[in-house]
Structure formats: structure tokens, C-alpha cells
C-alpha positions in Angstrom: -8.2 12.4 -1.3 -8.4 10.3 1.9 -10.0 11.6 5.1 -10.1 9.3 8.2 -12.0 10.7 11.1 -12.1 9.2 14.6 -11.7 5.7 13.3 -12.2 2.8 15.8 -11.8 -0.8 14.7 -11.8 -4.2 16.4 -10.3 -7.6 15.5 -12.6 -10.1 17.1 -13.4 -8.5 20.5 -10.1 -6.7 20.8 -10.1 -2.9 20.0 -7.1 -2.1 17.8 -7.8 1.4 16.3 -8.9 3.8 19.0 -9.8 7.1 17.4 -7.4 7.5 14.5 -7.7 10.7 12.5 -5.6 11.4 9.3 -5.9 13.3 6.1 -4.0 12.6 2.8 -4.2 15.0 -0.1 -3.5 14.2 -3.7 0.2 14.5 -4.5 1.3 13.6 -0.9 3.3 10.7 0.5 2.7 9.9 4.2 4.7 7.5 6.3 3.2 5.7 9.3 5.7 4.4 11.9 5.1 2.8 15.3 5.9 -0.1 17.5 4.7 -3.6 17.1 1.0 -4.0 17.9 0.2 -0.3 17.4 -2.3 -0.9 14.7 -0.4 -0.1 11.5 -1.3 -3.2 9.5 -4.8 -3.1 10.9 -5.2 0.3 9.4 -4.3 -1.0 6.0 -6.6 -3.9 6.3 -9.5 -1.8 7.5 -9.1 0.6 4.6 -8.9 -2.2 2.0 -12.0 -4.0 3.5 -10.4 -7.2 4.7 -13.0 -9.5 6.5 -12.7 -9.8 10.2 -11.8 -6.2 10.9 -14.9 -4.4 12.3 -15.3 -0.7 12.3 -17.2 0.4 15.4 -17.0 4.1 15.1 -15.7 6.9 12.8 -15.7 7.5 9.1 -13.5 7.3 6.0 -14.0 9.1 2.7 -12.0 8.5 -0.4 -12.3 11.0 -3.2 -15.7 12.0 -1.8 -17.0 8.4 -1.4 -17.9 6.7 1.8 -15.1 4.1 1.7 -16.5 1.9 4.4 -19.7 1.4 2.5 -17.9 -0.2 -0.4 -17.0 -3.8 -0.9 -13.3 -4.7 -1.2 -13.5 -5.0 -5.0 -15.3 -1.7 -5.2 -12.6 0.0 -3.2 -10.0 -1.5 -5.6 -12.0 -0.3 -8.6 -12.2 3.2 -7.1 -8.4 3.3 -7.1 -7.2 1.8 -3.8 -4.2 -0.6 -3.8 -2.9 -2.5 -0.8 0.6 -3.8 -0.9 1.1 -6.7 1.6 3.9 -7.1 4.1 4.0 -10.8 3.1 2.7 -11.2 -0.5 0.8 -14.4 -0.9 1.6 -17.2 -3.3 -1.2 -18.4 -5.7 -0.2 -21.7 -7.2 -1.6 -22.5 -10.6 -2.4 -18.9 -11.5 0.1 -17.1 -13.7 1.0 -13.4 -13.0 -0.1 -12.5 -16.5 -3.5 -14.1 -16.1 -4.0 -12.7 -12.6 -3.1 -9.2 -13.5 -5.0 -9.0 -16.8 -8.2 -10.3 -15.1 -7.7 -7.9 -12.2 -7.1 -4.9 -14.4 -10.0 -5.7 -16.8 -12.4 -6.3 -13.9 -11.6 -2.8 -12.6 -11.9 -1.3 -16.1 -15.3 -2.9 -16.5 -16.5 -1.6 -13.1 -15.5 1.9 -14.3 -17.2 1.5 -17.6 -14.0 1.3 -19.6 -13.2 -1.1 -22.4 -11.1 -4.2 -21.5 -7.5 -4.4 -22.7 -6.8 -7.0 -25.4 -4.1 -9.6 -24.8 -1.7 -7.6 -26.9 -2.5 -4.3 -25.2 -2.1 -5.8 -21.8 1.2 -7.5 -22.6 2.6 -4.1 -23.8 1.7 -2.5 -20.5 3.1 -5.5 -18.6 6.4 -5.4 -20.5 6.8 -1.7 -19.8 6.2 -2.1 -16.1 8.3 -5.2 -15.7 11.2 -3.6 -17.7 11.1 -0.5 -15.6 11.6 -2.6 -12.5 14.2 -4.9 -14.0 11.9 -8.0 -14.0 12.2 -10.6 -16.7 8.8 -11.2 -18.5 9.4 -14.9 -17.9 8.7 -14.2 -14.2 5.3 -12.8 -15.1 4.4 -16.1 -16.7 5.1 -18.0 -13.5 2.5 -18.7 -10.8 1.9 -15.6 -8.6 4.9 -15.3 -6.2 5.5 -19.1 -6.2 9.2 -19.8 -5.7 10.0 -16.0 -5.6 12.5 -14.7 -3.1 11.4 -12.0 -0.7 12.8 -9.3 -2.9 11.3 -10.8 -6.0 7.9 -10.8 -4.4 8.1 -7.1 -3.5 9.4 -6.3 -7.0 6.5 -8.3 -8.4 4.1 -6.3 -6.3 5.5 -3.0 -7.7 4.9 -4.4 -11.2 1.4 -5.1 -10.1 1.0 -1.6 -8.8 2.3 -0.1 -12.0 -0.1 -2.2 -14.1 -3.1 -1.4 -11.9 -2.1 2.3 -11.7 -4.1 3.1 -8.5 -4.9 6.6 -7.1 -4.0 5.6 -3.6 -1.4 3.0 -2.6 -1.3 1.7 1.0 2.0 -0.1 1.3 2.4 -2.3 4.4 6.1 -2.7 5.2 7.1 -2.9 1.6 10.7 -2.7 2.8 10.4 -6.0 4.9 13.0 -8.5 3.8 14.7 -6.4 1.2 18.5 -6.0 0.7 20.0 -2.7 -0.2 19.7 -3.1 -4.0 16.1 -4.4 -3.8 15.2 -1.5 -1.4 16.5 1.0 -3.9 14.7 -0.7 -6.8 11.4 -0.7 -4.9 11.8 2.8 -3.7 12.5 4.0 -7.3 9.3 2.0 -8.4 7.2 3.8 -5.8 8.4 7.2 -6.9 8.0 6.5 -10.6 4.5 5.1 -10.3 3.0 7.1 -7.4 4.8 10.4 -7.1 2.3 12.3 -9.2 -0.1 15.2 -8.4 -3.2 13.0 -8.7 -2.0 10.2 -6.5 -1.1 9.6 -2.9 0.8 7.0 -0.8 0.3 5.7 2.7 3.6 4.0 3.5 3.6 1.8 6.6 7.1 1.0 7.8 9.1 0.2 11.0 12.3 1.7 9.7 13.6 4.9 8.3 15.8 3.3 5.6 13.0 3.2 2.9 12.4 6.9 3.5 15.9 7.6 2.1 14.5 6.6 -1.3 10.9 7.6 -0.9 10.9 11.0 0.7 7.6 11.5 2.7 5.8 14.8 3.1 4.7 13.8 6.5 5.7 11.1 9.1 3.1 10.0 11.7 3.7 8.0 14.9 0.9 5.4 15.4 0.8 4.1 18.9 -2.0 2.6 20.9 -4.4 2.8 18.0 -4.1 6.5 17.3 -1.8 9.1 15.8 0.3 10.5 18.6 2.7 12.7 16.7 3.2 14.1 13.2 6.2 15.7 11.7 8.3 15.9 8.6 11.0 13.5 7.3 13.2 14.4 10.2 10.8 12.7 12.6 11.7 9.3 11.1 15.4 10.0 11.9 14.5 10.8 15.5 12.5 7.6 15.8 15.5 5.7 14.3 17.8 7.2 16.8 15.7 7.4 20.0 13.0 4.8 19.5 9.3 5.2 20.2 9.0 5.5 24.0 10.4 9.0 24.2 8.7 10.4 21.1 5.3 8.8 20.9 3.8 10.5 24.0 
């Protein structure tokens, strides 16, 4: 599904990714772990097409397409979803309005008919209910006044409504208490653990992986993958840190 080959990327004049190579197949969940400044968030931003992140070498293909040749909205329409470490607030724009416009814009790009208001609300109620979110919260401005856990739960509702093929989740566990962590983990499994989908899960800590079992765990350090293993690698990292294991 996703093939990253020798990816180099700069932020300004500073090289961040320095030859990263990684493959994700449909049906797989991969966890990316590593120390601060290793390039984990940069990887997510580069894949999603965020301005200011310049690819200087390498290639990325997504379901056979040259991902780097697509604009950000085209990447989203092709099935890529980025979950933010710190979801932004959008005052004056309701969740319902935002999500309906986003979903129908993607459907239009793919040549699909837009959902009517009633059809969309049915989907929204199903996804909100599955994550224990009151529909009244979806009527509020996007993330405004939400707690950290509510923002992450709201993002899972967004992911369920958009229904992407590939989810890149940047420290989704950041700021979550135990109950919220379990809820978000269950949401990832319900929405994305399917044979035609894949997840790239960026995290500092092993705790989310108790709920979302990865097929592979990768250590990202110095802008490249330095080690790959199974779920047990995350336990080693939690116990011993990165200095002994990343080399």
C-alpha cells in the first residue's frame, strides 16, 4: 500500500529525514518509535503534504500513485488521513459542517455522489455513538473548549466518518488518561484493523500498543529507520530506552 524509498526531507535548511525506507502492506499496523527530534512528526507531515517540508531525494508511492506528486487535498481524497499530535481548534466552524464538507469534497474528487444532510447525520451518529461521544459535541465548533481526551476522541470520530485507507496517527496517545486511551485504541481497531486498510502509528510510549497491537515496530533515529521488530521491541524500548537499542 505505502512504499517509502530513501526519503530525504528538509525543514528550512535543516535535514530531518536522511534516507528513510519503509513498506506498509494493506492489513498491517506499524508503530514508529524514537527519541525527540528523530523525525517522526516530520515523516507524517511529509506524507500528508504539509507546506514547509521539502523532499530532496527519494520516492513515496501510495496504492501505486506517486504520493509526492499529489497536492494535500488529493492525498486525502486518495485515502490518506493524518491525525495530529495537537488537534487544532477552528472557531466558528461546527464539527458537523466541517466533516460533511470534507467528506463530500473527497467523494466529489472520486466521482461519487455527495451525501445528503440526513445521510451524513446517520453516519455521524453511528461513529460518535461507537466512541461514546454525544452528538451535541459534533454541533460545537471544531475542538473549541474540548479537553485533550475529547479532542482525540473527536479525531477518531473524524477518522471513522472519512473512512481512510491509510491512517497516519501522530502521537494519538498524547495527553490521554487510561480510560481515554482505551477508547481511542478501540476506535483505531474498529475503524482501521481491516484487510484493505493500514495504520502508521507514531508514538513515544508503549502503552497505546497494549490496545493497538502492531505487526511491526520501527525505531526512527537520526532521520532513518535503525531497527525493526515485533511488538516485543516496544517493550524493550520502554525498559531500556533508545540509546542501547537504536544503533
